[in-house]
Structures are given as structure tokens and as C-alpha cells.
N, C-alpha and C positions, 0 to 999 in steps of 0.2 A: 500068562502066556506061551505057547509053545516054544521051543528052540530052534523053528525052523523060522519062525515069526521075529524071536528074538535076532537070527542072524542076519534077516533081510532088511531090518530094523537096523543094526550096525551096522552093515554096509553100507547104506543109505548114510548114516552118519557120519560114516570118512568118507564117503564120495564126494558130501553135498560140501556147501561153503565152509560149513563148520569142522571139516575133516582135519586143516591145517592149524584151529584151535582147538582140537578136541585133548590133544596132548595136556597141553596148555591148564584148560581147563580143569580135567583129571588130576594134574600134579596141584592145583591151588584147590581142590576139594580134597587132597588124602594131606596136604600140608596143615588145612583146619582142622580134620579128624585127628591127624597126628598130635595136635596141640591140645582138642578137647580131649581126648580119650587115653592118648598115650600109644606106642607101637604096637602094644597088647589091646587094644580094642580097634582094629585096625581092620577091613574088610573090604575086598573090591567089591564086593555087592553095594556096603554102604556109599563109597566113593563111588560109585553109579548113580545111584541116588542123588546125593547131592551135586555132581553135576548134571545131572536130569538127561540123561541119556542111559541108553539099554544096559543091561548083567551083561551083556557079551561085548559092548562098545570098548571097555577098557584093554581088547584083548588086541585090538587093531594097533597096540600103539607100546603095549607091557605086556611079555610074554607069560608074567604074573604075577602072584603079589609081593616075591622079594624083587623084581623088577622094579615095579613102580614103588616101593620102600630104597631101593637105593638111589633111583631118583630124587627121591627127597632130601635124602641123606647127602646126595652130590649137592644140589640144591646151597644144603647146610653149608656143606664145606667151601663153596664159593662163597657164600657171607664171609665165613670166619677168615678168608682168604684175601676180602677185600677190605675187611676191618684190622687186619694186621700189615697189609700192606700199605693203606693209609697211614698207620703210627709210621712205619719205615721211612715212607716220602717224609713226611710232615717233621720228626726230630732226626737232629743232625747227631746228636751227642751223644755217641756209642753207650755212655752206660745209662743214662735218660733213655734211651732207647730203648734198651732192653726192658728198663722195670714198666716202660708203657705197653711194650708187649704183653708183660704178662697182666697190667691192669685191661688192657683191650680183650685180652683173652676170657677173663671171668667176665667183665662189661657184655662180652655176648652170650656165655653161657647163662647168666642171670636174665637177657633178654629174651634167649631161643633153648629155657630146658629140655621142653620135648624132642627139638630137634636134636640137640646135644645128646641125649641118651640113645635118640637112633640112631646117630654117626658112632658111637663107640660100642654098640650096645649088639647082643647074641641074633637080633632077628633078621640080621643080613648074613648069611652062616659064611659066604665066602664073597669078602667085599673087593678083592683083588679079579674076581669072574668079571666086574663090570669096570672097562675101561675108563670112561667117565667120572667115575665113584673114584677109581684108584687115580686119577689125573689128579682131582681137586683136592682128593686129602692130602695129596704129593704139595701143590701148590699152597695150601695153609700151612703147611711146617715148613716151607721155603724161608720165610722169614724169620724164622725163630734162628735157624741154620745161619743164615747173612747176620743175623744180629750178634749172635757167639762171636763168629767170625770177624767180625766189626770190631766188635768190643778187644778183641786179643790183637787186632792189628793195631789202635789202639794204647794199648799197655793197662787195660780195663781187666780181664781176663788172661789167666796163664796160657799159656801153648798146652795144644793136645789135639784130639778129635773134637772137631767142632759141632758135628752131628751128633756124637754122644754127650756130648755136654747140654745138647739143644734137646736130648731126650729126657736128661734131668730137669733143665727147665720145664718143659713141657708137662713131665709127670708132675712139678708141684704145683704150677698152675694148673691143670687138668682135676687134678686130686681136692685142690681147696674149688675149686667149684664145684664136684662131685658133692662136697661137703656142705657148700651152699644150697644149691637146689634141693639137696634132699633134708635141708633146714636143721641138719647136724651141729649147725653155730649160731642159731639162735638166739644164744645166748647174752652173745656178744655183739654178734651183726644183725643191727634191725632193718639199716637203709642201704641201698646200693651204694652210697658212698662211703659207709663204712667196711662194706667190701670191698672196693677200690683202693681205700688206706689200707686197709691189711695186706692185698694181692702186692702193694708196693714194697710193705713191708717183708714181705715173704720175699722177693724178688732180690731186694737191696741181700739180706742174708744168704742168698744164693750166690752173687756175688760176691759177699766177703769169701764166702765158701772155694769159691774158684778164682780170686785173685790171686795174682803172680805171688809164688813165694819166696820170700827175701830168700838171696845169696848168702850162703854161710861163708863166714871168714875162713 
């Protein structure tokens, strides 16, 4: 099929009744491809084939491959944020809430390993170039900062920069998540329940390290 024919077909697809659904269809196809092959096996041509549109059609909604990858990563951060926000809204005791935030992060990673790799991987060179992706990532980080701040106000964690401490918490649960999805802890973690128990224990250890220091006499 020639380029002019491809372009006419893409114009027809964008301008027909499918136009409003095309971006969503491409996003679904991209997500499925990433789950199946990982970010390294991703191509716009294959996404178009799976979405049953012309090879030129994706360019009506996404400037290039990286833009579509950014949209998939954004969807991942939105889903992660929703999971963490649900914990924030459901659990009121600050110490338990912080532990459950860590467990929810690990649970998300195990359920969506391909998304997690894309969200934090090198395939999107400049994540800040996508305003939607940047906003979604900040939204996902916000419950951790709020969880630390709430624990500080309750006297469960010592005073200090809440964002810096949230980075410490994030580093711990993200590092654990990476070890789990890469099966580096397969000798001791064989089920999702094992992973959640381990996440709870490690988060408790972090809380112990961040606990208020006793006042010297």
C-alpha cells in the first residue's frame, strides 16, 4: 500500500466515527503489546496492526513512538495513584496507613510488572516533556508524602523533610518491587501473600528507623 493511500486511510479513520475512539483503541493495543513483549518489543506498526488501523493512523494522535509510550506510562501512574489513594482514604491510623501504602505499591507492581518497568525505565527519555505523564507521576507520589506527614503529626515518625522521607519509603518499596518482579527473591517469596507480608515487614523496619529519637536527659 502506497504512502498516499495510507494517508487517505488514516484521514478517513480519524475523521469517521472511529476518530474519537482511535486514541483509546491505540492505547489499549499498546498496553497489550507491552504486557506481552515488554517495552523493548514495542513498535507503532504492531500497535496499528493490533488496533486494525493503517500504519499512519497512530500519528494523528501520537507524535511518535515515545509519545504513545508516555501515554501508556501515564495510565500506569494513574492506576498506581488510585490504588494508593484508596489506601489513604480507607485507613485512618497513620502508622498502619504507611505500611499499607507500601504493600499497595508492591501489589500494583506484581499485578502490572510491564507497566512498572515502562513507568520508570529508559524508554521515555524525557518524562517531564509529557505534562500528563509528569502530573500523573506527581499524583502517585503525593499519597506517600501525605502518609509521612500524617505519621509525623501523630508522633509516629520524627520531624524532618516529609518529601525526603517519602523518597526513602519509595526507594524501599520500589526496590523491593523490582527484586520481586525480576524474581530475585524467588527462594523466599513464592506467593503474592508472601510478597505482601515481606513488604509490611520492610515498611515497619523503615518506620522504626524514622521513629522519633528519644530526648537525651
